[in-house]
N, C-alpha and C positions, 0 to 999 in steps of 0.2 A: 479544340483543346487549348486551355489557357497556359501562358508561360509561368514557370515557377519564379517567385520573387525572393531575393536575398537582401539582408541588411535591414535598417530601420527606415521608416517613412521620413521624408524631409522635415515635417513639422516636429516629429519627436526629436530629431537631431538638434533643431533650433532650440527646443525647450530645454534639452539637457545642457546645451552650451550656455543658455541664459542663466540656468541655475548655478553653473560653475562660476560665471562672472560675478553673480550676486554674492556667492560664498567667499570668493577671493576678496571682494570689496569689504565684506564684513570682517574678514581676518585682518586686512590692512588697517581698518578702523580701530579694531581692538588693539593691535600693536601700537598704533599711534597714541591711543589713550594711555596704554601702559607707560610709554615713553614720557608723556606729559606728566602723569602722576609721579613718576620717579624723579623727574626734574624738580617738580614743585616740592616733593617731600625732602629732597636732599639739598635744596638751595639754602644758603645761610639766612638766618633770621634777619629781618629788616629792622634797622634801628629807627624808631619813630622820629619824625622831624620835630625840631624844636619850634618851628614856625606855627603860629596859631591857625586854627581853622579860619579860612577866609570869611571876612565879615564880622569877626569878633572885635569889639571896641578895644583899642589899646589904651591902657592906663599908664603903664611905665615900661620902658625897655632900655636896658643899659648893659654894658659888659659886666658880667658877674664879678670879674677880677677887680673892678673899680670900687667895690663896696668894702669899706674899712671898719665899719661899726654898725650895730643894729641895737635899737632899743624898743621894747614893747611895754606899754603902760596903759593904765586906764581902769575904770571901775569894774570892768568885766574880767579882770585878772586878780588872782589872790595876792600877787606880789609882782613888782617890776622885774623885767628881764633885760639884761644888758650884756652884749658880747662885743669884743673888738679884736682886730687882727694884730698879731705880734710877729716878730721874726720867727718864733718857734711854732706859730700856728694860732688858732683862735682861742682866746681866753674868755671865760664866762664869769661874770661877777658872782661871788659866793662859792666858786669852785676852786679847790686847791689845785695847784699845778699838777699834782699826781693823779687827779681824777681823769680818767680817759673820756674823751669827747668823741661821739659818733660822727664821723665826717659826713655820712650820708644825710644826717639830720641837719647839719650846718648847711649843706648845699640845698636841701629842701627849703629852708627858711630864706636863704639868699635868693633862690629862684622866685620866691613870691614878691620880690622887689624888682629883680632884673628882667623878668619876663611875665609881667602881670597883665593879663587880658580878662575882660569881662565876658561872661556868657551872653549877657544882654543888658540893655539899659532899661531900668525900671521906670525912672522919671527923669526928664531933662531938667526940670526946675521944680523940685519938690517944695510944696508949701509947708509941709510938716515932716521934718526929718526925724522927729521923735518916734513916729510910728514904725520906723525902720531900726530903732535902737541906735540912731546916729546923733541924738541931741540929749546928752552928750554921747560920743561914741563909746562903745564898750572897750575897745582897744585902740590906742594911738600907736601905729607902727611906723618907725622912722629908720631909714637906712642912710648912713653918711657915706659920701663918696670921697675919692682921693683928692678932689679939688675943694673939699669943704662943703659942697652943696649937699642937699638932702632930697630923698624921696620919702614922701609922707602919705600914709593911707589911714583912713578911719574905718574900723570894722564895727558893724552893727550886729543885729540879730541874725540867726539862721532863718532862711526863708521857709515858708510853709511846705515847700517841696522837699526840704530836708537835705538836698544835695548841693545847695548853694547858700552863700551868705550875702547880706547886704553890705555894700562898701561905698564909702564916699571919699572925696579928696578935698584938700584945703581950698577955701575961697570959691567953692562951687556948691550948688545945691542939687547937682546931678547924683542920682542913686543908681549904682550898678548892682548886678548879681554876679558874684565871682564863684568859681568852682570850690567845692567843699575843702579841698586841700589847702587853699590859701587861708581860709578862716582857721583851720586846724593849726597851721603853721604859726599864725599870729597868737595862738594860745599856748605855744610851746613854753615849757618851764625847764629848769635845770635838769629835773628828773627825766624829761623827755630826751634831752640832749646827751645824757650820759651814755658812755659806751662800756658799761661794766660787764664785760664778757670775759670768760676765761680763754687763754690761748688754747689752741686745739692741736692735737697730733693725730696721726693715722694709727688708731689702736690695733689695726690688723697688721701693721708693719713696725710696731714699736720695738726698739732694740736696746733700750737701757732703762733701768728703774733703780732709783736709790731712795730708800726710806730710812731716815735716821732721826734720833732724838735722844735726849739725856736719859730717858727711862726705858729704852727698848734696845734690843739687839739690832744693829744695822742690817738692813736687808738690801742686797745689791744684786741685780740681774743684768747681764750684759751679753752681747753677741759674741760667740766664740770666734777665735781667730786661729786658723790652722798653723800659723807661724808662731803662735804662742805655746810654749811647751806645757803651760798649765792645762791646756785643753787637749793634750795629746791623746788621751783615751776616751774623749767624749765625742759622741756622734750627733749631738743635737745642735740646732742653730743657736739656742740660748742656754746659758749656764748661770747658776747662782754662785757668786764668788764670795759673798758674805751672807750670813754670819759664820759659815763653816770654814774650817781651816783649808779645805781643798775644794776647788770648783766642782759643782755637782750639776748633772744634767737636769733639766726641767721636765717634770712629768707632763706628757702631752695632754692628758685628760684634764689635769689640774690647771694647765696653762690658760684654759678658757676663763677660769675664775680671775686670773690676773688681768686679762684683757677687759673683763666686765668691770672690775674694780677701778681700773684706770679710766674707763669711759664714763663712770657714773658721776664724779664730782661736778657740781654746777652751783651757781649763785641762786639761792632761794630768797635771800633778804639782804638788803643793805642795812647794816647795824649802826655804823658811825663813821664819819669822815674826820673826826677829831684825832690828830696825830698822837695825843696823849692817852687815847682810849685803849690802846693795845694791851697794856698791862692788866686792865680789868677783865680781859677775856683770855688770859693765859697765853698771850702772844709776845710778851717781852721778858724773856726770850720765848720763842715758840716751843711747844712740846714735841712737835714732829715737823720734819721738813721732807717734802716729796719732790723728787725730780724725775721726769719722764721724758724720753727722747725717742723720735722715730727715725726710720732709715733715711728720710729726706733731710734730717737735721732739725726739724721742728722740735721745740722744747717747751715744757710746761714745768714751772716750779710753784708749789703751794706751801704755805706755812700754816700749820694747824695749831689751835689752842685748846681751850676747855670745851667740854661737852656739857650742855645744860638744857633741860626741858626738851629733849629730843632733837637738839641742834648742836652742830659743831661749828665753832667760830674759826675763821681762817682769813689770811691775807695773801695778796699777790705781791711779791717783791717789787719795790719801787712805787707802791701805792700805800697811802696812809689809811685807806678805807678798811674797816673791819666788816667782813661779810659773814653770813651764816648759811649753812646748808643743812638739810635734814640728815640726822645721824645715819639713816639708812643708806645715804649716798656716799658715806665715807668708809665704805667697805675696804678701801685700800689700806686703811690703818689697821685692819684686823687680819691682814695676810699672815698666815702661819708658815714660816720657812720650811718646817718639816713636811707639811702636807704638799708643798709645791715641787719638791725634788724627788728624783728617783731614789729608792731606798737601798740600793746596792752598797754594801760596805766598801768593797773594792772590786770593780769589774774590769778585767783585762782581756784583751783579745788574745786568743791562744797563739796566734802567729807571732806575738811579741814576747812569748815566754819560752825559756829553754828548760827550766826545771822548777819544781815546787817541793819545798821541804815542809812537812807537817809534824810539829812536835805536839805530843799529847801524853796523858798519864801512862799509856802503855808503851811509850817509846817514841821513835822518830821514823817517819817513812819518807821516801824520796821518789817523786814522780819525775821522769825525764823525757825530753823530746829531742831526738836527733834528726837532723835534716841533711840530706845529701842532694847534690845537683844544684841547679840555679834556675832562676826565672820561672817559667811555667813547668819546668821539669823537676821541681823540688819533690823529693820523696821523704815522708816523715815516718819515723818508727818510734814506738812508745814503750816505756818500761816502768814498772813499779818495783822499787828496791832491787833493781837490776834484772828482774824477770820481765821478759817481753809480754806485752798485752796488746790485744787487738784494738783497732781504731775506735770502734763503736763503744765498747765498755770504758775505754780511757776517756773519751769525750763526755760520756755520761758522768763519770767521776769528776771530771774537770768542771762540769756544770754545777755539781753539788758544792764544789769548793768556792767558785766565784759567785754562786747564787745566794750567798748569805745576805739577808736583808735586815735593815734596821727596823725593828718593830715599834720603837718609840725613841724620842730624844732623851739622852742621858741628862738628868738634872745638873745644872751648872755647878751647884755646890758640891757635887760628888765627883766631878771630873778629875780633879787633881789626885784624889785618893785612888781612883781606878787606874790612872796612868802609872802610879808608883807601885801598885800591887803586882804580885807574881801571876803570870798568865797560866791558865790551865791548858789552853791550846794556842799554838802560834803557827801561822801560815806565812811562809816566806817565799816570794817569787823571785827567781833569777831571770832578769830581762835580757833581751838581745837588742832592743831598740829604745833607748841607748843601753849600754852595758851597765846595769845597776840592779839593785834589789829593792823590792817593795814588800811590806809585811803588814799583817793584821794579827793582833794578839787579842785573845778572848779571856777576859778576867771575870771570875765569879762576882756577881753583883748582889743578887738575892736568889730566892728559890725558883724564880721564873726566868731570870735574865742573866746574860753575860754582858759586861761592858766591852765594846769593841774599841781597841786602841790602834790607831794608825799613825805612824811616824810621830809618836809622842803626844798625840791628841786623842781624847775620848769624847765622842759626841753622840753616838748611837748605842742603843741597847739591842741585843740579839737574843731571841728566845732560846732557851735550853733545848727545846724540841728541834729547832733547826740544826743546832750543833750535833745533837744526837744522830740525826739523819745523816749528816756528813760523816761522822765517825763510823756509823754502821756501814755506810757505803765503802769507806776505806777498808774496814775489817773484812768485808766480803772478798776483797782482792788480795789482802795481805795476811789476814788472820791475826794482825798485831794490834789494832786499835780497839779501845774499849768504849 
């Protein structure tokens, strides 16, 4: 009778252990790979060395700060190019001091003298320089150093490869092939060096806009300040403070149009650098001035002139240059103040109001709010003409009163007459923060609208239908309004 066996055979145990070891090794390897990839991905980018690739022939090498002037001339150029260093920076011949120069292009050109290396030598002693475009050279490039010495290079044709140029040096018949950038730099013109770009702001964080001109209403938008009493009843980050008499909240949906309009202007064409040219383009004086600022303090100012042939002419303060942009990019000039603001004639938080007096053709009604207690334990009670009213119907009536919306802007030429006329409805709020009154008077304007008068100014029109709904709601609780 054989003995019973328990457990696994020795070979099976060794096989299972081997598989565990292999699996553990694989996991360790994967973890190591993850660590390596993470380090590689997160390490800072490496700045390329200025040193040339070993073996490249050196043509010239000098401290870039020693270069004080550069000239480019020759039959391969349409016109000579000269620039020199001044205490204020680099000056280019033919460029007014107000023309911005792109510093990166200046450094590119200087680099082609201070660190000039060949890709390879084409011929050590060329019998025919003409076949390379070097007899005569297309461009004679000269850099003057601070000790009066010069670095001179002769640029010929582009090589058949297309990514290099032939280059020679004085008193030698050696022909080099230099990288395409050097040849391009020696062909630079004033137009290539110009830095005609508009200052930029973060349009997602802009906090100030001013658009003004002799023929338009000034449009001014600014960030609200909780310490400024002008913004006491506004809950938005931005408010329009001009052209309306009172700061008005910006409509959040319409605000995207403001951001788009601010982001669109750009230079499409350089029109003239003549300081006397501005008058011919409606810029002396300008028709509009735009100032925009963002939360970080970056600022852009543009001066706009005439519009012709689908273009708007403009200038940047401090530059004599007249620029042009497509009229479709100048949407900031067409911003309509009325469409950008909320349309509430006067909206007040109920917590700031103690009473509302409403005068109308049927008489006068008084809505009151009494508060007892303090802090979180305040209890409010409501009444209309002395009769108690429940919370919900009172708040619904309150919403009708403060919910009056401007349906359109009141024509400027009619505003004074509306202010002086007798109102048909007057709403007066007695405030508790601070202790004052605010009022809205509704004056008949035409068959469709009332003019809304607030603190002696009339800027909006309110439909008669809105006023009728208000009076109907009031009558439902008092029986006195018509």
